[in-house]
Each structure stands twice: as structure tokens, then as C-alpha cells.
N, C-alpha and C positions, 0 to 999 in steps of 0.2 A: 504494500500500500504506500502511496506517495502523497501524504497529506499536504505538502507544501506547494504542489503544482496546481494552484487554484486558477491561474490565469492561462487560458489557452489561446494561442494566436487566432485571429479571425479567419485567416486563410485556411488554417487547419480545420476549423469548424465548417467552413463552406465546402471544403473538399470532402469532409465526412458526409455532409448532408447530400451532396450530389451523388455519392456512391451508393446510397440506399434506394431501393426500388419502391417498396410498398409502405404506405402509411395506414393508420386506422382512423378513418373519418368518424366524427362524433365523440372522440375521446379527448378529454381535457384534464387539467389538474386544478385543484382548489386549495389554497393555503389554509392550513389549520391555524388557530389562534396562537399568537406568541411568536417570539424571535429567540433563536437558540444559538449557543456557541458550540461549533463543531458537533452537531448531532450525528451519531453513528448508528443508531438503531431506534426502532419504534416497536413497542410491545403492548400487548393487551392480555389481561387475564380473562379466562372464560367464566366470569362471575356475574354476568348480567348487568354490570354497572355501566357499560358503554365507555369507560375511560380508556384513554390511550396514554402510554408512558413513554417519554422521550428521553433517551440516554445521551448525555453530553460527555464528550471525552474528558473534560476538565474535572469530572467527579460528581456531577449532579444528575438526578433523575427528576424530570418535571412531569406534571399531569395536565392533560386537557380533558375537562369534564363538562358535559353538556354544552360543548362548543366554546368553553371559556378556559383560558390558560390560568391555572391556579398560581397564586403568588409564592407560597412556601414550597420548597423542594420536597418531593416525596422522600428522597434520601440524598445525603451528601457523604461521599467517601473520600478520604485523603488518598491521593494517588500521585505517582510520578507521571508527568505529562510530556516529557521531551520526546521528539520524534513521533513514533506511532504508539507510544505508551499512553496509558490513562485508563479511564473507565470505559470498557469495550463491549460488555455484553450484559444482558438481563434475561432471566427466564423465570416465569412464575410456575410454581408447582402446579401440576394438572388439577389438584384438588383445591387450589387457592379460592377462597371465598365460599366454599361449599360447607355449611355448618356441620353436616353429619359425617364428614369424611376426615381421616387423619391428615396431618400436615397442611391443614387448610389456611394457615397463616404464614406460610413460608414462601420466600422467593430467593433467587440466587443471582449473584453478580460476578462478573469476571473483570479483573483489573490488575494494574501494575502497582505493587506496593510502594509506599513512600521510600525515598532514598535512605532515610535514617533507620528504617526497620531492618531487622536481621535478614540476611540473604544467604541463599545456598550457592549462588554463582557469582559471576563478575559484575552483574547489574541487578537491580531489584527483581524479586521473584514475580512471576505471573501467577495469580491465585484465583480460586473460586471461593466465595464466602456466602454463607447462608444468613439471611436476615428474616425478621418477622414483622408483623403489624400488630399494634395493640388491640385493635378490634377488626373484624372482617370488613368494615366499611371505612376504615381509616384512610385518609388522604396523606398522612405523614407516617412513615415507618418508624419502628424502634431504631435507635441510633447505634446500638451495639450489635455486631455480627460475629459469626464464628467462621474461622478459616477452615475450609473443608479439604482443599487440595492446593499444593504449591509446586511450581515447576521452576527450577533454576534457569536463568537466562544470562546472555552475555552481550546483548546489544539492545538499543531502544526501538529497533524496527523489527518487522516480521513477527509480530506477536499474535496474529490470529485474533483470538479473544472473543469469538462468537460462542454463545451457549444456547441450547434449546433442549427441551424435553422431547424425546421421540415418542412415537405412538406406542412403544413398548414400555413407557414410563421411566426409562433411564435418561440420565442427563448426559448430553454430548457437548464436547468442548474442543475448539480448534486451536492449534498451536502452529506458529511459523517455524522456519528451519534455523533460526538464530540470527538472521540478518546479514551474515557474511556473504558477499557475492560469490557466485560459482560453487556454492555448497562445499567448501573445502573440507569441512569436518564430517560430512556425510551423515549428519544426524537424521535426515529424513528417511534414510534406508535402515538405520540401526534400530533394533527392537530392545536394546539393553543399554546400559550406561557406558559412557566413554568420555574421554577428555576432549577439550577443544584443541586438538593437535591434528594437523593435516594427515600425517602418516599413521595415526593410531588406528587400530582395529576396534570393532565393536566388542566391548567387554574388557578393554584395557583399563586396569585399575589405577593407573598413575594419574596424578594431578587432580584438579577439580572435576567432578563428575557431572555430566549433563545427560538428560534423558527426556524422552517424550516430545522433543522438538520435531516439527514437520509432520505432525500427526493430527488425527481426530480421535479423541478419547471418549470412552463410554463408562460411566460409573453408576452405581445404585446408591443414591443418596438417602433412600428410605431405610436402608439397613445400616445401622451405625452403632458404635459403642464396642465393637469387637477389637481383637488384637490386630496390630499392624504386622503384616507378613512381609517377607523379603521381596515378593513380587508386586507389592503396592508402592510403586515408586513415588507417587504423589503425596504420600503420607509422612515424608521426612520431617521430624520434629513435631508431629501431631499425634497425640495419644490420649484417649483411645481413638480408634479410627472413626472418621466422620463419614465414611462410605464403605461399600463393599464392592468387590469385583463381580459383575454379572457372570453367572456360570457359563453362559453361552458366548462370552467374549472369545475371540479367535485364538488367543495365546495362553488361555488357561490350561494348566496341566503341563506346560513346557517349562524347562529351567532356563534361567538367565534371560527372561523377558519381562518387560513392564506390562503387567496384565491389564492395565487400563487401556492399552492401545487397541483401537477398533479398526482404524485405517491408517496407512502410512504412505510416504512418498509425495509430500506436499511442500511447496515453497512458502506460500503464505495463504492459507485458506481463510481469507479475511472475513467473508460473509458466506454463510450457508443457510439452508432452510429445508424443512420437510414439506413435501406435497401432502396437504392434509387429506386428500382423497386416496392416493396410492400408498403413502408412507415412504416413497422414494426420497433419498437424501440427495439434494442438489447443491453442488459446491462450486463457488467461484474461487479459483486458485490464481493468485497474481504471478505473472511471468517475470522473466528477467530481461533478456535482450530483445526478443522479437515477437513472442506470441503470448496472448492471454487465453485462458481456457475455463470452461465450465464442464465439470464431470458429474456423473450420476452414479450413486451406489443404490442398487435395487433394494427395496424393503426386505428385511429378513436375512440379508447377507452381510458379511464383514470379512476382515482380514486382507482386503485387496491392497495392492501396491498401485498408487495413482501416478507413478512415473518419475517424479523429480528425484535426482537430477540427471538420470539417464535420458529423460525426455523433457522437452519444453513443448507443450501441446502435442501435436502429432509428429513432431520433428526430433531428431536426435540432438541431444545437448552434449553429454559426455559419454555416450555409448556409440558403438559402431555396429553396423548391420546392413543388410542388403534389402530389407523389406521396403515396400512403398510407403508404409507408415511406421512410426516408432514402435507401436505394440507388436508388430509382426515378428520382432526378434527379442523384445524385452518382456513380453507377457504381462504388460502393465495395462491399466485401464485407460482407454482412449477417451479424449474429451468428446462430448456431444456438440459443443460449440467451441470454435477456435477463431480468433481474429488476430490480425497483425497490429503492430504498433503504429501503422499508418492511420489507425482509427482511435487509438487511445494508449494508455500506459499502465493502467492498474484496474483490472476488472473488479466490479462490486456486485457480488452475487445477489440475486433477488429472490422472487417467489413465483411459483406456479399459481396463477389466479384461480381461486375457487369460490369467488364471492357472488353477489346478487345477479350479475349480468350473465345470462346463459351464453351470450355470444363470445364473451371473453374467457370463459372457463376453459382451462387447459392451455392457456397462454402463459409462457414464462416471461416475466418482465425483469430486466436487469440493466446495468449500465457500466460506466467506467468513470473513475474519479478525475480523469483528464479530459472528459468530453461532456458537454452540457446537453445531453440527449437521453431519452428513455428508449431503450431497445427492447425487442421482443423476439421470441421464437415459439413455435408450436411444440409443446412438451410431448414426448413420446413415451414409450414403455421402457423403463430401466435405461440401458445404454443404447437403445435402438429407436428408430422411427422418429427422431427429432428432426424438425424442419424449421428453418433452413440449417445447413451446415455452416453457418456464418451468422450474420446479424442483419436485422431489419429495423428500421426506424419507425417509431410510432408517429413521428411528425411533431412531437412536442419538444419545446425547448425548456429545459429545467436546469436548476443549478446542478453542478457536477455531484453525482450521488456518492455519499459515504456509506449509506446503508438503506435498508428497506424494513418494512414490517407490515403486518396485517392485524386488523382488529378481530374481535371474536366472530364477526359476521363474514369475514373474508375480504373486506375492503383493503386495498393496497395503499401503503404510504411510502413516501420517498423522503429520506433525511438527506439534506443537501449541504454542500460546503458553504453556501451563502447564508446559512443560518435559518433557512426556510424549511418547513416540513410540509410537503404537499400530499394531498389525497387524490388518488386517481378517480375521476368521475366520468360519466358517460351520458350521452343523449341518444340512445338507440330506441327509436319509437317502435313499439310492438316487438321488441326483442324476444320476449317470451310470452306474447299474447297480451301484455299489459304495457302501459306507457311508463317506462322507467325514468 
């Protein structure tokens, strides 16, 4: 992710606009109330309140309720904010706001700890923390949280930081590959601990140990209080354990693996989402030199290698082979969408729309933090049948997107670098037999 590239040359934008073929007539955006500082995500609990929660990189979460931006912050977290560090993710427990169910007052945030806090690596840790609300209708959360998981880091960029509860009830967390260009330490491929040394092998016990970088993790936050085991790499310094390893995680039962790892082979999976209809996991992974990509992990599957750094998109990066596409010889997951840096510089993964408009359902909306446009593709099944194998423009000019979100009804929101949060709206007459 490249937060500082806010200003895109006009010639670049005009060239991008000319390159796209199809737009979506009748589609527009409407700004939600309030102005925000580096909003990176929009979230909503399924509690019937209609509230949306806007995550600001600087450490605050704000609420828009009944069309009004509330003054007090829902939560303020002390964070490190340099480069791509900060408050990066928010996930409400699936039972949030439901009085008869357990964990109904809990939500989780992902952030970079303050510089003065204890750390495991060369820079502040990336952590997940659990917070609660004093009552189920509270617009201000309790101020004290519990650190659930911590990951050592060694740079301020490539922090991933997105978190979501999956349809299986487990919490998913994305981590970048450490920030070093060209993946010299090969953290993204390594399933165990290793030092930040270019020539070291996975499992080398010398030096400061790093782990779980370049991954998507999956943990069971409802099962807590047990002993920390050797394969729980995210529980260093945390006892008793604040999570358990799901028994179906792909590396359970193997030695010398961090069993939180669900997927690996990412450079910076900055924003990802679940298709609320199919359960597929759709991941925007930021590229380095030439290509940006969106990959898909089919619902109910895990353990896949998504390619970095042998591949950048469908192209070889540090691998050799004779196949027409990179996965032909690497057996890695090919992207469903790939585009070159002539269109952008850092993909911001979005959502498959499943909201009120029948016409838009099944459309994947996403963008790039270096391009002020909203792009789309037709979502397919798992890794296949996506169209197009590139990008199309909705025809809307929006602030460069840092992140996206959906409310409990499936409406889509865009968190933009200019501090505006837009809602996707439509004017499709008789779209589903009614005037929308």
C-alpha cells in the first residue's frame, strides 16, 4: 500500500479513463455525513441498528447513525502511524448486539502498537485486540482492551491489517511480507520462524525471530483461556491464550509450523473480504514492480500458496519456468484479476455486491489507491469464470480508495484518501419489479 501517493497526474487519469470500455449507467455515489482523516475501512455490525463505523488510520473509530456523524469517537486506540502503520482493521463478533447469544458485546481491532510499548521485533508489533461495549446499544466502547495476538515486524509498511469474521465464525487477519523490497527474507513462503537474514532458511534459530508475515491467519477467538502451545506463534508473551487454533487449519498436526497460518504467499494483502453469498475469500494483494492482483480462495478450502515472490500476478518474479502463466510451473494460485501499473500502483480490494439492487448483485467493486476511479468485475465461482480478466470502469470519479465496507443490508461504501466516505447508490427503474 502506498498511502502517500495521493496526487495522480491528470494525464495518467485521462489515459486510464480512455482505456476502459464499459460503464454502469444509473450508478452514482453519495457522501455519508462527516469528514474523516485517512479512513481505511467501513464496518457495520448485524445488530439492526443501521450504524456504520468508520476506521481512521490515526487511531479513531467514528459512527454514522441515522444519517448523522456522531461527535464522540466510538473508540480511540494509541497507535504508531508512520508509513502504513496505524489502526487498520475492525471486525464485530457475529453475535454482536444479539442479547441471547454469547460474546454479544465484543469487537476486534487490528493495529500497530505505540513505539514505547514492548516489541518482539525491530519495529512495533502488529496486534489484534478485543474490546467490548458497556451496553449493547452503546455508541462509545469501553476504553480498555485485551491483546489477543501479536506479530513481530521490522518495517512500517506492508502491514496488511484487515480483519473479518468468516462464515465459519473464525477470525481472519492479513499480514504483509515485512516491507523489504524483493522479498529478500522470504517470509511469505516460510511457515515457521526465521530471522531477517537474506541467506537464512526457514527454521533458522539465530537472531530475532519473525513469523506469520505475508500470510492470512485464521484463529478461534471464542475458545480462550487455555495453555499456549509451541505452534501458537501469535501468543508470545500472552498467557493464558486468548484464542485457539481451529482444528481444520491446514498446518495443524505438523511440526515447526505456525498453526495460525491459513494462506501464504502474499506481498501485502491490504484489503480482503468475504462474499456473503458464497463464502469465497476475495483478496487484493499489492504488487511491487509491474502488476496488481486480486485472488480468490474458495469457501471451505485453505493452505494455498498465493504466489509471492515467485510470482507477481500471472508473471514470474523470482522463479523460472516455461509455462505461459506463472502457476503453470509454481502450482500457486493465479489471480482472477490482474492489471499493470499503467493503471495504478496499489490495489485496494473491495467487495462482491450482495445488496438491494438485483442488477448489481454478483459484481465485484474495487479500486487502486493511485487512481480516482471505482472499478468492477463480474464475480465468478472460486478461481474461475470471473469476467473480465482485467478491469472495467464504473464511470464514477471518486477519491482514491483506501478501503471499502458494507452495511448489514449489503450496501457498499468507499473510504477515500480525500477524507470522504461514499455510499454506492443507484437509479435503476424497475430493476427488480419495483422502483429502486
